[in-house]
C-alpha positions in Angstrom: -73.1 -38.4 -108.8 -70.2 -38.0 -111.5 -67.8 -39.3 -109.0 -69.2 -42.8 -108.8 -70.3 -43.1 -113.1 -66.3 -42.7 -113.0 -65.8 -45.2 -110.6 -68.3 -47.7 -112.2 -66.6 -46.6 -116.3 -63.2 -47.7 -114.5 -63.5 -50.8 -113.3 -66.4 -51.6 -116.4 -62.9 -50.9 -118.5 -60.8 -53.0 -116.7 -60.7 -56.3 -118.7 -56.9 -57.2 -117.8 -54.8 -57.9 -114.3 -53.4 -54.6 -112.8 -50.1 -54.6 -111.2 -47.8 -52.4 -109.5 -44.1 -53.1 -108.4 -41.4 -51.8 -105.8 -37.8 -52.9 -105.5 -35.7 -52.7 -102.6 -32.6 -50.0 -102.9 -30.0 -52.3 -103.8 -32.5 -54.0 -106.5 -32.3 -57.2 -104.9 -35.8 -57.8 -104.0 -38.9 -57.4 -106.1 -42.6 -57.1 -105.1 -45.2 -57.3 -107.5 -48.8 -56.6 -106.4 -51.6 -57.8 -108.6 -55.2 -58.1 -109.2 -55.3 -60.9 -111.7 -58.7 -62.6 -111.2 -59.5 -59.8 -109.4 -58.1 -61.5 -106.4 -55.7 -58.9 -104.3 -52.1 -60.5 -103.9 -48.5 -60.5 -103.7 -45.1 -62.1 -105.2 -41.4 -61.8 -103.8 -38.4 -62.4 -105.4 -34.6 -62.3 -104.3 -31.9 -62.0 -106.8 -34.3 -62.7 -109.9 -35.6 -65.8 -107.9 -39.1 -66.5 -106.6 -38.8 -66.6 -102.8 -42.8 -66.0 -101.9 -45.4 -67.5 -104.5 -48.3 -65.5 -105.3 -50.0 -65.5 -101.8 -53.6 -63.7 -101.4 -54.5 -60.5 -99.4 -57.8 -59.2 -98.1 -60.0 -59.6 -95.1 -63.1 -61.8 -94.3 -65.7 -60.1 -91.3 -68.6 -60.8 -88.8 -71.2 -58.6 -90.6 -69.5 -56.5 -93.8 -68.8 -58.5 -97.1 -65.0 -60.3 -97.0 -62.3 -57.9 -99.1 -61.2 -60.7 -101.0 -62.4 -61.6 -104.5 -64.0 -58.5 -107.1 -61.4 -56.4 -105.5 -59.6 -54.4 -108.3 -56.6 -51.7 -108.3 -57.4 -48.4 -108.4 -54.3 -46.2 -107.0 -50.6 -46.6 -107.1 -48.4 -44.2 -104.8 -44.7 -44.3 -104.5 -41.8 -43.0 -102.8 -38.8 -43.6 -101.1 -36.7 -43.0 -97.8 -33.4 -42.8 -97.1 -32.8 -41.4 -93.3 -31.2 -41.8 -89.9 -32.6 -41.8 -86.3 -31.1 -42.6 -83.0 -31.9 -44.9 -80.3 -31.9 -43.5 -76.5 -30.4 -47.6 -76.2 -29.9 -50.4 -78.3 -28.1 -52.7 -80.5 -26.8 -49.6 -82.4 -26.9 -46.2 -81.9 -27.6 -45.0 -85.1 -30.4 -46.5 -87.2 -30.3 -46.2 -91.2 -33.8 -46.5 -92.7 -33.2 -46.5 -96.2 -36.2 -48.1 -98.2 -38.3 -48.2 -101.4 -42.3 -47.7 -101.0 -45.5 -48.8 -102.9 -49.0 -48.1 -101.4 -51.6 -50.0 -103.5 -55.5 -49.2 -103.1 -57.7 -51.4 -103.9 -61.6 -51.4 -104.3 -65.4 -52.7 -105.1 -68.4 -51.1 -106.2 -70.7 -51.2 -103.6 -73.5 -52.1 -102.4 -71.4 -55.1 -101.3 -67.7 -53.7 -102.0 -65.5 -51.2 -100.1 -61.9 -50.3 -100.4 -58.7 -50.5 -98.6 -55.1 -49.8 -99.4 -51.7 -51.7 -98.7 -48.5 -50.3 -98.0 -45.2 -51.8 -98.9 -42.2 -50.9 -97.7 -39.1 -52.8 -99.8 -35.1 -52.6 -97.5 -32.3 -54.4 -98.7 -33.2 -57.0 -96.2 -36.7 -57.8 -96.7 -40.1 -56.5 -96.4 -42.8 -54.7 -94.7 -46.6 -54.5 -95.7 -49.7 -53.3 -94.1 -53.4 -53.0 -94.3 -54.9 -49.1 -93.8 -58.5 -49.4 -94.0 -60.1 -45.7 -94.1 -63.7 -44.9 -92.6 -66.4 -45.8 -95.1 -69.8 -46.9 -94.9 -70.7 -50.3 -93.2 -67.5 -50.2 -91.2 -68.1 -48.2 -88.2 -67.9 -51.1 -85.7 -65.9 -53.7 -87.3 -65.2 -57.7 -86.2 -62.6 -59.1 -88.1 -63.1 -62.9 -88.1 -59.8 -63.5 -90.6 -57.3 -62.1 -91.9 -56.6 -63.4 -95.2 -52.8 -62.8 -95.8 -50.8 -65.5 -97.4 -47.0 -66.4 -97.3 -46.9 -69.1 -99.7 -43.6 -70.6 -99.6 -41.6 -71.1 -102.9 -40.3 -74.8 -103.6 -41.4 -75.3 -100.0 -40.7 -79.1 -99.8 -36.9 -78.5 -99.9 -36.7 -76.3 -97.3 -35.9 -76.9 -93.4 -37.6 -74.3 -90.9 -37.0 -73.6 -86.9 -40.1 -73.3 -85.1 -42.2 -73.5 -82.0 -45.8 -74.4 -81.6 -48.7 -71.3 -81.2 -51.6 -71.9 -79.3 -50.0 -73.7 -76.4 -50.0 -74.1 -72.9 -47.0 -72.5 -72.4 -47.1 -69.6 -74.2 -43.7 -68.6 -76.1 -41.8 -71.1 -73.9 -41.1 -74.0 -76.0 -37.9 -75.8 -77.5 -37.5 -74.8 -80.7 -38.2 -77.5 -83.5 -35.8 -78.3 -86.5 -38.6 -80.0 -89.4 -38.9 -80.0 -93.0 -40.7 -76.6 -93.5 -43.7 -78.3 -94.5 -44.1 -80.0 -91.4 -44.6 -76.7 -89.6 -48.0 -76.3 -88.5 -49.3 -73.7 -86.5 -46.3 -71.6 -85.3 -45.1 -68.5 -83.5 -43.4 -66.0 -85.2 -40.5 -65.3 -85.9 -40.6 -68.1 -88.2 -37.4 -68.8 -89.6 -36.3 -71.0 -92.5 -33.4 -71.8 -95.2 -35.2 -72.5 -99.1 -33.0 -74.6 -101.2 -30.4 -71.6 -102.6 -29.5 -71.1 -99.1 -31.7 -67.7 -98.8 -32.9 -67.7 -95.1 -36.1 -66.2 -94.2 -37.8 -64.6 -91.4 -41.9 -64.4 -91.3 -43.1 -61.5 -88.1 -44.7 -58.3 -87.5 -44.4 -55.1 -86.1 -45.5 -52.4 -84.1 -48.5 -54.6 -82.8 -50.7 -52.1 -81.7 -54.8 -52.4 -81.0 -54.9 -55.8 -82.9 -54.4 -59.2 -82.4 -50.9 -61.3 -82.8 -50.6 -63.6 -85.8 -49.6 -66.8 -85.7 -48.9 -69.0 -89.1 -51.2 -71.9 -90.1 -50.0 -74.1 -92.7 -53.2 -75.0 -94.6 -51.5 -76.2 -97.5 -48.1 -77.1 -98.2 -46.0 -74.3 -98.1 -48.9 -72.1 -97.8 -48.9 -70.4 -94.5 -52.0 -68.0 -93.6 -51.9 -65.4 -91.3 -53.8 -67.0 -88.3 -55.1 -64.4 -85.7 -55.5 -65.1 -82.3 -58.8 -64.7 -81.1 -60.9 -62.8 -77.9 -62.9 -65.4 -75.9 -66.2 -64.3 -78.1 -63.9 -66.5 -81.0 -63.9 -62.9 -82.9 -60.0 -61.9 -83.9 -59.8 -58.1 -84.0 -62.5 -55.3 -83.1 -62.3 -52.0 -84.3 -63.9 -48.8 -84.9 -63.9 -46.8 -87.8 -60.4 -46.1 -90.2 -57.9 -48.4 -88.7 -54.0 -49.8 -89.7 -52.7 -53.0 -89.4 -49.6 -54.2 -87.9 -46.9 -54.6 -90.5 -46.1 -57.9 -92.0 -42.4 -58.6 -91.9 -40.4 -60.9 -94.3 -36.9 -60.7 -93.7 -34.0 -61.9 -96.1 -30.8 -62.9 -96.2 -28.3 -64.4 -98.6 -26.5 -66.1 -95.0 -28.4 -66.5 -91.6 -26.3 -63.6 -90.2 -28.1 -61.1 -92.7 -31.3 -61.7 -90.6 -29.6 -60.7 -87.3 -28.1 -57.6 -88.8 -31.7 -56.1 -90.2 -33.3 -53.2 -88.6 -36.5 -53.9 -90.5 -38.7 -54.4 -87.3 -37.5 -51.2 -85.5 -38.2 -49.1 -89.0 -41.2 -50.0 -89.3 -42.2 -48.6 -85.8 -43.5 -45.1 -85.1 -40.6 -42.6 -83.5 -40.4 -42.3 -79.4 -43.7 -40.7 -78.0 -42.6 -40.3 -75.0 -40.5 -37.4 -75.3 -37.3 -37.1 -72.6 -36.6 -40.5 -71.6 -32.8 -40.0 -70.2 -34.6 -41.9 -67.0 -34.9 -44.8 -68.7 -31.3 -46.9 -67.9 -29.8 -49.5 -69.0 -27.7 -51.6 -67.1 -26.9 -54.9 -65.2 -28.6 -56.5 -61.7 -28.5 -59.2 -59.4 -31.6 -60.6 -57.3 -33.4 -62.6 -55.2 -34.7 -64.9 -57.8 -32.4 -68.0 -58.8 -32.3 -69.4 -55.1 -36.3 -69.8 -55.6 -35.8 -72.0 -58.7 -33.5 -74.1 -57.0 -35.2 -74.5 -53.9 -32.7 -72.4 -51.5 -35.1 -69.4 -50.9 -39.4 -69.7 -51.4 -41.1 -66.6 -52.9 -43.9 -67.5 -50.0 -43.7 -66.3 -46.6 -41.6 -68.8 -43.9 -38.5 -69.7 -42.6 -36.9 -69.7 -46.5 -38.7 -66.6 -47.5 -35.9 -64.6 -49.8 -37.6 -61.0 -49.7 -36.3 -59.9 -46.2 -35.2 -56.7 -45.6 -32.0 -58.5 -44.4 -31.4 -60.2 -47.3 -31.7 -57.6 -49.7 -29.5 -55.5 -47.7 -26.8 -58.3 -48.4 -27.9 -58.1 -51.9 -27.5 -54.3 -52.2 -23.8 -54.4 -50.7 -22.7 -56.8 -53.2 -24.2 -55.1 -56.1 -22.7 -52.0 -54.8 -19.1 -53.6 -54.2 -19.3 -54.8 -57.6 -20.5 -52.3 -59.7 -24.4 -53.7 -60.3 -27.1 -51.0 -60.9 -29.8 -52.9 -59.3 -31.4 -55.8 -56.7 -34.2 -57.5 -58.5 -36.3 -58.7 -55.1 -39.2 -61.3 -55.9 -41.7 -62.3 -53.5 -41.8 -59.1 -51.0 -45.4 -58.7 -51.6 -48.6 -60.6 -50.3 -50.2 -63.4 -51.9 -47.4 -65.9 -52.8 -48.2 -68.2 -49.9 -49.9 -71.8 -51.4 -49.8 -72.9 -54.9 -49.1 -68.8 -56.3 -49.3 -69.9 -59.8 -53.1 -69.5 -59.0 -53.5 -66.9 -57.1 -54.1 -64.3 -59.2 -57.2 -62.9 -57.2 -55.6 -62.2 -54.0 -52.1 -60.7 -54.8 -51.9 -56.9 -53.4 -49.2 -54.9 -55.0 -48.6 -52.4 -52.3 -48.7 -54.6 -49.3 -45.3 -56.0 -48.5 -44.4 -59.3 -46.1 -43.9 -58.2 -42.8 -40.3 -59.1 -43.1 -39.9 -56.4 -45.8 -39.4 -53.1 -44.9 -39.9 -51.0 -48.3 -39.0 -48.0 -46.9 -36.0 -48.8 -44.9 -34.9 -50.4 -48.2 -35.8 -47.2 -49.9 -33.4 -45.4 -47.8 -31.0 -48.2 -47.8 -31.3 -47.8 -51.5 -30.2 -44.2 -51.7 -27.2 -44.8 -49.4 -25.7 -47.4 -51.1 -26.5 -46.3 -55.0 -28.1 -49.5 -55.7 -32.0 -49.5 -56.7 -34.9 -51.8 -55.9 -35.8 -53.3 -58.9 -39.6 -54.1 -58.4 -41.9 -57.1 -59.5 -45.7 -57.4 -60.0 -46.7 -61.2 -60.6 -49.9 -61.1 -61.4 -50.8 -65.0 -62.2 -52.8 -64.4 -65.3 -55.5 -62.2 -63.3 -55.5 -58.5 -65.0 -58.4 -57.3 -63.7 -56.9 -57.8 -60.5 -53.8 -56.1 -61.3 -55.3 -53.1 -63.4 -57.5 -51.9 -60.3 -54.3 -52.2 -58.4 -51.6 -50.6 -61.1 -51.9 -47.1 -60.6 -51.6 -47.4 -56.7 -48.7 -49.9 -57.1 -46.7 -48.0 -59.3 -47.0 -44.6 -57.0 -45.7 -46.4 -54.2 -42.6 -47.7 -56.5 -41.7 -44.1 -57.3 -42.0 -43.0 -54.4 -39.9 -45.9 -53.2 -36.9 -45.2 -56.0 -37.9 -47.6 -58.1 -37.0 -47.1 -61.8 -37.7 -50.6 -63.3 -40.2 -53.1 -62.8 -40.2 -56.6 -63.8 -43.9 -58.0 -64.8 -45.5 -61.3 -64.7 -48.4 -62.9 -66.5 -47.6 -66.8 -65.3 -50.5 -68.7 -66.6 -51.7 -70.9 -69.0 -52.3 -70.4 -72.5 -55.9 -69.1 -73.2 -56.5 -68.6 -69.4 -55.6 -65.1 -68.7 -58.7 -64.0 -66.4 -60.2 -60.9 -67.4 -63.5 -59.7 -65.3 -65.8 -58.1 -68.3 -68.1 -54.8 -67.6 -71.1 -57.2 -66.3 -68.5 -59.1 -63.8 -68.3 -62.0 -65.7 -64.9 -63.5 -66.0 -63.4 -64.5 -69.2 -60.8 -66.1 -70.6 -58.5 -64.5 -73.2 -55.1 -65.8 -74.7 -51.5 -63.7 -73.8 -51.4 -62.7 -77.6 -55.4 -61.7 -78.2 -56.3 -57.9 -79.0 -57.3 -57.9 -75.4 -53.9 -58.1 -73.7 -51.9 -56.5 -76.5 -54.0 -53.5 -75.3 -53.4 -54.3 -71.3 -49.7 -55.0 -72.0 -48.9 -51.4 -73.5 -51.6 -49.8 -71.3 -49.4 -51.1 -68.3 -45.8 -49.6 -70.1 -48.5 -46.3 -70.6 -48.7 -45.8 -67.0 -45.8 -46.9 -65.8 -44.3 -44.1 -68.2 -46.0 -41.3 -66.2 -44.3 -42.7 -63.2 -40.8 -42.7 -65.1 -40.8 -46.5 -64.6 -39.3 -49.0 -67.5 -41.1 -52.2 -67.9 -39.5 -55.8 -68.3 -42.6 -58.1 -69.0 -42.1 -61.9 -68.3 -44.8 -64.3 -70.1 -45.2 -61.3 -72.4 -46.5 -60.7 -75.9 -43.8 -61.2 -78.5 -41.9 -58.2 -79.1 -42.7 -56.3 -82.2 -40.2 -53.1 -81.9 -42.8 -51.5 -79.8 -39.5 -50.4 -77.6 -38.7 -47.6 -80.4 -42.3 -45.8 -79.6 -42.2 -46.3 -75.9 -38.5 -46.7 -75.1 -39.0 -47.7 -71.5 -40.3 -51.1 -72.4 -37.1 -51.8 -72.2 -36.5 -55.8 -72.7 -39.1 -59.0 -72.2 -38.7 -62.3 -72.1 -41.1 -64.2 -74.4 -39.0 -68.0 -74.9 -37.1 -70.5 -72.4 -35.1 -68.7 -70.6 -32.7 -69.6 -68.3 -35.0 -71.0 -65.1 -35.9 -74.3 -67.2 -32.3 -74.9 -66.5 -33.3 -75.6 -62.8 -36.2 -77.1 -62.8 -37.3 -77.5 -66.7 -37.7 -81.2 -68.0 -35.5 -81.5 -70.0 -33.7 -77.8 -69.9 -33.0 -76.0 -72.5 -30.9 -78.3 -75.2 -27.0 -77.1 -75.8 -28.6 -75.4 -79.5 -30.8 -73.7 -77.4 -29.0 -70.0 -77.4 -27.9 -70.8 -81.2 -31.5 -71.2 -82.1 -32.8 -68.2 -80.1 -30.3 -66.1 -82.0 -32.1 -66.2 -85.3 -35.5 -66.6 -83.9 -36.9 -65.1 -80.8 -33.9 -62.5 -81.0 -35.0 -61.4 -84.4 -38.0 -59.7 -82.7 -36.2 -57.6 -80.1 -34.1 -57.6 -76.6 -34.9 -60.4 -74.4 -34.3 -60.9 -70.7 -32.6 -64.6 -70.6 -30.9 -63.8 -67.0 -27.4 -65.5 -67.9 -24.4 -65.9 -65.7 -25.0 -69.4 -63.9 -21.4 -70.1 -62.2 -22.8 -73.5 -60.5 -23.4 -75.4 -63.5 -23.7 -79.0 -60.9 -26.5 -77.7 -58.3 -28.6 -80.9 -59.4 -24.9 -83.1 -60.1 -23.2 -83.1 -63.6 -24.2 -85.0 -66.3 -26.6 -84.9 -69.6 -29.8 -85.9 -67.5 -29.7 -83.7 -64.7 -31.9 -80.2 -65.0 -29.2 -77.7 -65.1 -27.6 -75.3 -67.4 -26.4 -77.6 -70.4 -23.3 -75.3 -71.0 -19.5 -74.8 -70.4 -18.7 -71.4 -67.9 -17.7 -69.8 -70.8 -20.5 -70.1 -72.8 -22.4 -68.7 -69.8 -20.0 -65.4 -70.1 -20.7 -65.5 -73.9 -24.2 -65.2 -73.6 -24.0 -61.2 -72.2 -22.9 -60.4 -75.3 -24.9 -62.9 -77.7 -28.5 -62.4 -76.2 -29.2 -58.6 -76.2 -30.9 -56.8 -73.4 -30.2 -53.3 -72.1 -31.1 -54.7 -69.0 -28.7 -57.9 -67.9 -29.4 -59.8 -64.8 -25.9 -61.6 -62.9 -28.4 -64.8 -62.3 -26.6 -66.8 -60.1 -26.1 -66.4 -56.0 -23.9 -64.0 -55.0 -21.5 -66.6 -53.2 -21.0 -68.5 -56.4 -19.5 -65.8 -58.1 -17.5 -65.0 -54.9 -15.7 -69.0 -55.6 -14.9 -67.8 -59.2 -13.6 -64.4 -59.3 -11.8 -64.2 -62.0 -14.6 -65.5 -64.3 -16.8 -63.1 -62.5 -14.6 -60.0 -63.7 -15.9 -60.1 -67.5 -19.2 -59.5 -65.8 -18.4 -56.7 -64.2 -16.4 -55.1 -67.2 -19.2 -56.2 -69.9 -21.6 -53.2 -70.8 -25.4 -53.7 -72.0 -25.8 -50.5 -74.3 -24.1 -50.8 -77.5 -22.7 -48.1 -80.1 -22.8 -51.2 -82.9 -23.2 -54.7 -82.9 -22.6 -57.2 -85.8 -23.4 -61.0 -86.2 -20.0 -61.8 -87.7 -20.9 -65.2 -88.2 -23.6 -68.5 -87.6 -25.7 -71.3 -88.4 -29.4 -72.0 -87.1 -28.8 -73.6 -83.9 -25.4 -74.4 -84.7 -23.5 -71.5 -83.8 -23.4 -68.0 -83.9 -19.9 -64.8 -83.3 -21.5 -61.5 -82.2 -19.3 -58.5 -81.7 -20.1 -55.3 -79.9 -18.5 -51.9 -79.9 -20.0 -50.2 -75.9 -21.3 -47.1 -76.4 -20.4 -44.3 -74.3 -22.2 -44.3 -71.0 -21.3 -43.8 -67.3 -17.9 -45.7 -66.6 -18.0 -46.7 -70.3 -15.6 -44.8 -72.3 -17.2 -46.1 -76.2 -13.8 -47.6 -77.1 -13.7 -51.5 -76.2 -15.4 -53.9 -78.5 -16.8 -57.3 -76.9 -17.0 -60.5 -78.4 -19.7 -63.2 -77.6 -19.1 -66.8 -79.3 -21.4 -69.7 -78.5 -22.0 -73.7 -80.2 -24.5 -76.3 -80.0 -23.6 -80.0 -78.5 -21.2 -79.9 -81.6 -17.2 -78.9 -80.7 -15.9 -76.3 -83.3 -13.4 -74.3 -84.3 -13.9 -70.8 -85.8 -11.6 -68.3 -87.6 -12.5 -64.8 -86.8 -11.4 -61.7 -88.8 -10.9 -58.9 -86.2 -11.8 -56.4 -89.0 -14.2 -54.5 -87.2 -11.9 -52.9 -84.7 -11.4 -49.9 -85.2 -8.4 -49.0 -87.9 -5.3 -47.5 -86.3 -5.8 -48.7 -82.9 -4.1 -51.0 -80.7 -6.6 -53.5 -78.0 -5.5 -55.6 -75.2 -7.8 -58.8 -76.3 -8.9 -60.3 -72.7 -10.3 -63.8 -73.4 -12.3 -66.4 -71.6 -12.7 -69.3 -73.3 -13.3 -72.8 -72.7 -10.0 -75.2 -71.6 -8.4 -77.8 -73.2 -10.3 -80.7 -71.5 -13.6 -78.4 -71.5 -17.0 -80.3 -72.3 -20.4 -79.2 -70.9 -21.4 -82.5 -69.4 -18.6 -83.4 -67.1 -16.2 -80.7 -67.6 -18.1 -77.4 -67.7 -15.5 -75.4 -65.2 -12.4 -76.0 -67.3 -11.5 -72.1 -68.3 -8.8 -70.4 -69.7 -8.2 -66.7 -69.5 -5.6 -64.8 -71.5 -4.5 -61.5 -72.9 -2.9 -60.5 -75.7 -2.3 -57.4 -78.1 -4.6 -57.4 -81.6 -5.5 -54.9 -84.3 -7.9 -54.6 -86.9 -5.5 -56.8 -89.1 -5.1 -59.7 -87.3 -7.3 -62.6 -87.1 -8.7 -65.0 -83.9 -9.3 -69.3 -83.8 -12.0 -69.5 -81.5 -12.0 -73.7 -80.2 -15.6 -74.2 -78.6 -16.1 -77.4 -76.6 -19.1 -79.1 -76.5 -21.9 -76.2 -75.7 -19.0 -74.2 -74.9 -18.2 -70.3 -75.6 -15.3 -67.5 -76.0 -16.2 -64.6 -74.2 -13.6 -61.6 -74.9 -13.0 -57.6 -73.9 -11.0 -55.6 -76.4 -9.9 -53.0 -74.2 -8.6 -50.3 -76.3 -4.8 -48.8 -75.8 
């Protein structure tokens, strides 16, 4: 009773707004948290200029009174962190986690009150915050109907945004829009924009676990509200007892590349929970895959069936000869015949077609040293997959398979689950149910020492730190759209991905198409709208710890000099630096190889790509190790290269360089440059 009386006295004595503040270690970012007008809110400034205006915090529930009005600050706790941690694989081996933190507790007296805290972390490159709701009366079985979090962009009418629509049929697989920020409606994250001062900002989330994904809904001009993807019942999130939300992230940079060089998403995730993950292996692979997209093979059985024992052995021989670690095989299991897009009820994940001898291929895998890479396509029926998942992973473990590509091809909102009453329900790929289903798949795979490459995934939120076997994923418009998409990915697409989707984490884009004219040349055909040099540069620009050489083997044999770069380039890095770029225009990356297997840890690589505009970029090589000399193996657009009618014009040259040198990169239309700096 005494505690309750003191709390009530505290509320009655507060007559003015309370605030709490926290700044980034360098002092450039400042967060102010307030209960002005008894409404929890926050704002953010960068270099003394407001970037996020006063923005609401809180929740609405189905049964309980909302956590919004009449909540006051009752407690403020602050601390600072400056540590380092090691990635088992990644863009860089050592990650620095330096931030200042404040946890602000809000409360409102019962009977219609409650309490919750918001923890803010201020990094030099942005902000992360999450809700922490303790166990309390009336909140045992919780159904959240709305999260009230806002992101109120200052001077939004002058900002430019790059975005894709949310809650559409094609999940995350859209061409990016460039519009005034106020024209963006319901959008996916990462959502990137630039304000009138040229400051670049990207809103996303980290550590999405047992919660609905957040999309952004522009309710009023410049005011984006967190919009949680609902269950089929309409409820957003179901919880029991105490819970934490994912982190809401706001990356802030003076230049576009500052966003790319941030580690906020990783730092806001929990450390590795799997223990020894030495069995998780970065590497390069080829696959029985592209042939299906260009109609030289089929997934289903018949005369053109791609996944045959004979064909797989040919791919394994090619992989062994040219240094690839694995061969992806799609279409090996029964269920692909007919229109497989709708075959989710009939797929078997343990029964191969008669012309695919998995036992013989397991033996051949051991002979060649090339692993089979498994494939599970669900066509959106996750209940059928869940029933077979344990047996499917057991079969793959027995078959020496350590990586599996999963697929969830289904229209957005059409994931099929069978509820406890046997009724079919249809869910979004990014709702709470599927967030948990994807993670269940990854956790179960880990028990069999299998890594997962998820296609048609939930967006990446940095969980690869906590579960390092979640090695990569799709989650954007990948290379296959260049085979049959109408239109295919435009020349600006990669320079868009670098500053949007790629801020979330690795992407299995499947680069390396050498036959750029399988449907003819010109601007109006389905084909990769790039030069050959740009296809090489993708291996450096688009990060993934596993990279595919996606074309048919015969097309690599036809261009052996260019193919050498794919053979040389690693997929695991000691350090990565975005050197220069502009959203949707161009990007230049430098990465240093990590010491692993055949890689010494001494060489650097550079990748540069541009949009439809040819451009010349001068790059300082000061990222190279001082006091060392390097032989630069340069793969660049030829003098007459241009993507529409002369994409194959490629010049390969070598020259000696040091850290004191500069290089001038001349990029053709939708062109690129790829460089290996070989340490001498």
